VEXDREN-2710 file (C-alpha; in Angstrom, 1 decimal):
% VEXDREN-2710
k/r/px/py/pz
1/UNK/39.1/-12.0/-129.7
2/UNK/41.2/-11.7/-126.6
3/UNK/44.8/-12.7/-126.5
4/UNK/44.0/-15.3/-123.9
5/UNK/41.4/-17.0/-126.2
6/UNK/43.8/-17.0/-129.1
7/UNK/46.5/-18.6/-127.0
8/UNK/44.0/-21.3/-125.8
9/UNK/43.1/-22.2/-129.4
10/UNK/46.8/-22.5/-130.3
11/UNK/47.4/-24.7/-127.4
12/UNK/44.5/-26.9/-128.3
13/UNK/45.7/-27.1/-131.9
14/UNK/49.0/-28.5/-130.5
15/UNK/47.7/-30.6/-127.7
16/UNK/44.9/-32.5/-129.6
17/UNK/47.1/-34.0/-132.3
18/UNK/49.7/-35.0/-129.6
19/UNK/46.9/-36.6/-127.6
20/UNK/45.6/-38.5/-130.6
21/UNK/49.1/-39.6/-131.5
22/UNK/49.7/-40.8/-127.9
23/UNK/46.4/-42.8/-128.0
24/UNK/47.3/-44.4/-131.3
25/UNK/50.8/-45.2/-130.1
26/UNK/49.5/-46.7/-126.9
27/UNK/47.1/-48.9/-128.9
28/UNK/49.9/-50.1/-131.1
29/UNK/52.1/-50.9/-128.1
30/UNK/49.3/-52.8/-126.3
31/UNK/48.4/-54.6/-129.5
32/UNK/52.0/-55.6/-130.1
33/UNK/52.1/-57.4/-126.8
34/UNK/49.5/-59.9/-128.0
35/UNK/49.7/-59.5/-131.8
36/UNK/52.8/-58.5/-133.8
37/UNK/51.7/-55.3/-135.6
38/UNK/53.9/-56.0/-138.7
39/UNK/52.0/-59.3/-139.2
40/UNK/48.6/-57.8/-138.3
41/UNK/47.0/-58.8/-141.6
42/UNK/47.7/-62.4/-140.7
43/UNK/45.5/-62.1/-137.6
44/UNK/42.4/-60.5/-139.1
45/UNK/39.6/-61.6/-141.5
46/UNK/40.6/-65.2/-141.3
47/UNK/38.2/-68.1/-142.1
48/UNK/38.4/-70.9/-139.6
49/UNK/39.8/-74.2/-141.1
50/UNK/39.2/-76.8/-138.4
51/UNK/40.0/-80.5/-138.6
52/UNK/37.3/-83.0/-139.0
53/UNK/37.0/-85.8/-136.3
54/UNK/39.8/-88.3/-136.9
55/UNK/41.5/-86.2/-139.6
56/UNK/45.2/-85.4/-139.7
57/UNK/46.6/-82.7/-142.1
58/UNK/50.1/-82.2/-143.5
59/UNK/50.6/-78.9/-145.2
60/UNK/53.6/-78.0/-147.3
61/UNK/53.5/-74.2/-147.0
62/UNK/54.6/-72.2/-150.1
63/UNK/57.7/-70.4/-148.9
64/UNK/59.4/-70.1/-152.2
65/UNK/62.7/-72.0/-152.5
66/UNK/62.7/-73.2/-148.9
67/UNK/60.7/-75.5/-146.6
68/UNK/58.0/-75.3/-144.0
69/UNK/55.8/-78.2/-143.2
70/UNK/52.8/-78.0/-140.8
71/UNK/51.3/-81.1/-139.2
72/UNK/48.0/-80.9/-137.5
73/UNK/47.3/-84.1/-135.5
74/UNK/43.9/-85.6/-134.8
75/UNK/44.3/-85.0/-131.0
76/UNK/44.7/-81.3/-131.5
77/UNK/48.5/-81.2/-131.2
78/UNK/50.7/-79.5/-133.8
79/UNK/54.2/-80.0/-135.2
80/UNK/56.1/-77.6/-137.5
81/UNK/59.1/-78.7/-139.5
82/UNK/61.3/-75.7/-140.5
83/UNK/60.2/-72.1/-141.1
84/UNK/61.3/-70.9/-144.5
85/UNK/63.8/-68.2/-145.2
86/UNK/62.4/-65.5/-142.8
87/UNK/61.5/-63.1/-145.6
88/UNK/58.5/-60.9/-144.7
89/UNK/56.3/-62.5/-147.4
90/UNK/57.1/-66.0/-146.3
91/UNK/56.7/-65.2/-142.6
92/UNK/53.3/-63.7/-143.4
93/UNK/52.2/-66.9/-145.2
94/UNK/53.2/-69.0/-142.3
95/UNK/51.4/-66.9/-139.7
96/UNK/48.3/-66.8/-141.9
97/UNK/48.3/-70.6/-142.2
98/UNK/48.8/-71.0/-138.4
99/UNK/46.1/-68.5/-137.5
100/UNK/43.6/-69.8/-140.0
101/UNK/43.7/-73.1/-138.1
102/UNK/43.6/-71.2/-134.7
103/UNK/47.1/-72.5/-133.8
104/UNK/48.7/-70.6/-130.9
105/UNK/50.9/-73.4/-129.7
106/UNK/53.3/-75.6/-131.6
107/UNK/53.8/-78.7/-129.6
108/UNK/56.7/-80.1/-131.6
109/UNK/59.1/-77.7/-133.5
110/UNK/61.7/-79.2/-135.8
111/UNK/64.6/-77.2/-137.1
112/UNK/66.3/-79.6/-139.5
113/UNK/69.2/-77.4/-140.6
114/UNK/71.0/-74.2/-140.1
115/UNK/70.5/-73.4/-143.8
116/UNK/68.7/-70.0/-144.1
117/UNK/66.0/-71.4/-146.3
118/UNK/64.9/-73.8/-143.5
119/UNK/65.6/-72.0/-140.2
120/UNK/65.4/-68.3/-141.2
121/UNK/61.8/-67.9/-140.1
122/UNK/61.9/-69.9/-136.8
123/UNK/63.1/-67.1/-134.6
124/UNK/59.9/-65.1/-135.3
125/UNK/57.7/-68.2/-134.8
126/UNK/59.3/-68.9/-131.4
127/UNK/58.9/-65.3/-130.5
128/UNK/55.2/-65.0/-131.3
129/UNK/53.9/-68.5/-130.7
130/UNK/54.0/-70.8/-127.7
131/UNK/56.4/-73.7/-128.4
132/UNK/56.6/-77.1/-126.6
133/UNK/59.5/-79.5/-127.4
134/UNK/62.2/-78.3/-129.8
135/UNK/64.4/-80.5/-132.0
136/UNK/67.4/-79.0/-133.9
137/UNK/71.0/-79.7/-134.9
138/UNK/73.4/-78.7/-132.0
139/UNK/76.4/-77.1/-133.6
140/UNK/79.6/-77.3/-131.6
141/UNK/82.3/-76.0/-133.9
142/UNK/81.1/-75.2/-137.4
143/UNK/77.9/-75.0/-139.5
144/UNK/75.9/-72.4/-137.5
145/UNK/74.5/-69.5/-139.5
146/UNK/73.3/-66.1/-138.4
147/UNK/69.7/-67.3/-138.9
148/UNK/70.3/-70.3/-136.8
149/UNK/71.9/-68.2/-134.0
150/UNK/68.9/-65.9/-134.0
151/UNK/66.6/-68.9/-133.6
152/UNK/68.7/-70.3/-130.7
153/UNK/68.6/-66.8/-129.1
154/UNK/64.8/-66.7/-129.2
155/UNK/64.7/-70.3/-127.8
156/UNK/66.8/-69.2/-124.8
157/UNK/64.7/-66.1/-124.3
158/UNK/61.8/-68.4/-123.8
159/UNK/63.8/-70.5/-121.4
160/UNK/63.4/-73.6/-123.6
161/UNK/66.0/-76.3/-124.3
162/UNK/67.0/-77.9/-127.6
163/UNK/66.9/-81.6/-128.2
164/UNK/69.1/-82.9/-130.9
165/UNK/67.4/-83.6/-134.3
166/UNK/68.9/-87.0/-135.0
167/UNK/67.7/-90.6/-135.4
168/UNK/64.8/-91.5/-133.2
169/UNK/63.8/-87.9/-132.4
170/UNK/60.2/-87.0/-132.8
171/UNK/56.7/-87.7/-131.4
172/UNK/54.3/-90.7/-131.2
173/UNK/50.8/-91.2/-130.0
174/UNK/49.7/-94.8/-129.2
175/UNK/46.1/-93.7/-128.7
176/UNK/45.8/-91.9/-132.1
177/UNK/48.3/-94.0/-134.0
178/UNK/50.4/-91.2/-135.5
179/UNK/54.2/-90.7/-135.5
180/UNK/56.8/-88.2/-136.7
181/UNK/60.3/-89.6/-136.5
182/UNK/63.7/-88.6/-137.7
183/UNK/65.2/-91.6/-139.6
184/UNK/68.5/-90.1/-140.8
185/UNK/71.3/-89.2/-139.9
186/UNK/71.6/-92.5/-138.0
187/UNK/73.7/-90.9/-135.3
188/UNK/74.8/-87.5/-134.1
189/UNK/77.0/-85.6/-136.5
190/UNK/76.8/-82.3/-134.7
191/UNK/79.7/-80.0/-135.3
192/UNK/80.3/-81.3/-138.8
193/UNK/80.0/-78.9/-141.8
194/UNK/78.0/-81.7/-143.5
195/UNK/75.3/-81.2/-140.9
196/UNK/74.0/-78.2/-142.9
197/UNK/71.8/-80.7/-144.7
198/UNK/68.3/-81.6/-143.4
199/UNK/67.6/-85.1/-142.3
200/UNK/65.0/-87.6/-143.5
201/UNK/61.7/-87.6/-141.5
202/UNK/58.9/-90.2/-141.5
203/UNK/55.3/-89.2/-140.9
204/UNK/52.6/-91.8/-140.6
205/UNK/48.9/-92.0/-139.7
206/UNK/45.9/-94.0/-140.6
207/UNK/47.6/-96.2/-143.2
208/UNK/49.2/-93.2/-145.0
209/UNK/53.0/-92.6/-144.7
210/UNK/55.0/-89.6/-145.9
211/UNK/58.8/-89.5/-146.3
212/UNK/60.5/-86.1/-146.2
213/UNK/63.9/-86.2/-147.7
214/UNK/65.1/-82.8/-146.6
215/UNK/68.2/-81.8/-148.6
216/UNK/69.9/-85.1/-148.7
217/UNK/72.6/-85.3/-151.3
218/UNK/72.9/-88.3/-153.6
219/UNK/75.7/-89.6/-151.3
220/UNK/73.7/-89.1/-148.2
221/UNK/70.6/-90.7/-149.9
222/UNK/72.8/-93.8/-150.7
223/UNK/73.8/-93.9/-147.0
224/UNK/70.2/-93.7/-146.0
225/UNK/69.2/-96.6/-148.3
226/UNK/72.2/-98.6/-147.1
227/UNK/71.3/-98.1/-143.4
228/UNK/67.7/-99.3/-144.1
229/UNK/68.9/-102.3/-146.2
230/UNK/71.5/-103.4/-143.7
231/UNK/69.7/-103.0/-140.4
232/UNK/66.2/-101.4/-141.0
233/UNK/64.7/-98.6/-139.0
234/UNK/63.1/-99.4/-135.6
235/UNK/62.1/-96.6/-133.2
236/UNK/60.3/-97.2/-129.9
237/UNK/59.6/-100.8/-130.8
238/UNK/58.0/-99.9/-134.1
239/UNK/59.5/-100.9/-137.4
240/UNK/59.5/-98.3/-140.2
241/UNK/58.7/-99.9/-143.6
242/UNK/59.8/-97.6/-146.4
243/UNK/57.9/-99.7/-148.9
244/UNK/54.7/-98.5/-147.2
245/UNK/55.5/-94.9/-148.3
246/UNK/52.6/-93.2/-150.1
247/UNK/53.9/-89.6/-150.5
248/UNK/57.5/-88.5/-150.9
249/UNK/58.9/-85.0/-150.5
250/UNK/61.9/-84.7/-152.8
251/UNK/64.9/-82.6/-152.1
252/UNK/64.7/-79.5/-154.3
253/UNK/68.4/-79.2/-154.9
254/UNK/69.1/-82.7/-156.1
255/UNK/69.5/-83.9/-159.7
256/UNK/67.6/-86.9/-160.9
257/UNK/69.6/-90.1/-161.0
258/UNK/71.2/-93.0/-159.1
259/UNK/70.2/-92.8/-155.4
260/UNK/66.9/-90.9/-155.9
261/UNK/65.8/-93.4/-158.5
262/UNK/66.8/-96.3/-156.3
263/UNK/64.8/-94.8/-153.4
264/UNK/61.8/-94.2/-155.6
265/UNK/62.0/-97.7/-157.0
266/UNK/62.0/-99.0/-153.4
267/UNK/59.1/-96.9/-152.1
268/UNK/57.1/-96.5/-155.3
269/UNK/55.3/-93.4/-154.0
270/UNK/51.9/-92.5/-155.3
271/UNK/52.4/-88.8/-154.9
272/UNK/55.5/-86.5/-155.0
273/UNK/55.9/-83.0/-153.4
274/UNK/58.6/-80.5/-154.3
275/UNK/59.1/-77.3/-152.3
276/UNK/61.1/-75.4/-154.8
277/UNK/60.8/-73.0/-157.7
278/UNK/63.7/-74.4/-159.7
279/UNK/63.1/-78.2/-160.1
280/UNK/64.8/-79.5/-163.3
281/UNK/62.8/-81.0/-166.1
282/UNK/64.7/-84.4/-165.6
283/UNK/63.9/-84.5/-161.9
284/UNK/60.2/-83.8/-162.6
285/UNK/60.1/-86.4/-165.4
286/UNK/61.8/-89.1/-163.3
287/UNK/59.8/-88.6/-160.2
288/UNK/56.6/-88.4/-162.3
289/UNK/57.4/-91.8/-163.7
290/UNK/57.1/-93.3/-160.3
291/UNK/54.3/-91.1/-159.0
292/UNK/52.2/-91.6/-162.1
293/UNK/52.4/-87.9/-162.8
294/UNK/51.0/-87.0/-159.4
295/UNK/53.5/-84.2/-158.7
296/UNK/52.8/-81.1/-156.8
297/UNK/55.2/-78.1/-156.6
298/UNK/54.6/-75.4/-154.1
299/UNK/56.2/-72.9/-156.5
300/UNK/53.4/-73.7/-159.0
301/UNK/50.5/-74.9/-156.9
302/UNK/51.0/-72.8/-153.7
303/UNK/50.5/-74.5/-150.4
304/UNK/49.8/-78.2/-150.8
305/UNK/47.9/-80.0/-148.1
306/UNK/47.4/-83.7/-147.5
307/UNK/44.2/-84.5/-145.6
308/UNK/44.4/-88.0/-144.1
309/UNK/41.4/-89.8/-142.7
310/UNK/39.4/-93.0/-143.0
311/UNK/42.4/-95.0/-144.2
312/UNK/43.1/-92.7/-147.2
313/UNK/44.4/-89.3/-148.1
314/UNK/43.4/-86.5/-150.4
315/UNK/45.5/-83.7/-151.9
316/UNK/44.4/-80.1/-151.9
317/UNK/46.4/-77.4/-153.7
318/UNK/46.1/-73.6/-153.2
319/UNK/46.2/-72.9/-156.9
END
């Protein structure tokens, strides 16, 4: 074999792997523009889970000891409340849930606290999904965490603005009859260290109402009850009747007792949800007393979904 042919074969042996690598790299870069490669498994082999006509779904996504609540409205709009801790496994669960419902746009995004377990995953969600109106605490002096700052940075990168997550914030549809409203804190407390705690949020549709208690402490829960008892809650000309609550989402870090018992005694929920892995036995027992044992824990049952339609609701658990 001539020296020239030997040289050509050597060159080909070098060039071909380089060319193949270049093609693969280009494909990855092009794919990453539309789909984040690290979450690729959340975008493939997904079964479509579409809403039925007139149905609304509220899904408490299993993100460990944290919170992420997805609301799919009957008119096709979507709200997301918090985004878990931001760990890879939790982020993958959230993207899988969004993609299984073919959700590319989040019309209403609520960041309820700078606590990592609630806002840690929101930066990635804002980065890879289209987002409409955003509600979040606006920290002026204290309280902001690195996770919160990363979230705000991504919001700014998308040229979006943040609306304060305080009493009256949320969304409402006269035509469909649904609402998602922040009930507490009753006024802005931005800049306060106490604002690390998530507010109470009211979700209502088709005769079913859900109360999310965030991470309210016993003291804050007492304040919430006092505000309701003294002046009631009225938003946009609509009165909120806590006694109409069907489902209550209990703060994971709270102990059973005083304020929580008083609130459950007022609302008498039929169903209770806990997004935590470490609920105490006393908390489960006390809540179960009011909810007739209908308690669902994302740490045990996986993602828990409420399907609301025809004036009633059904509960579906992942496991």
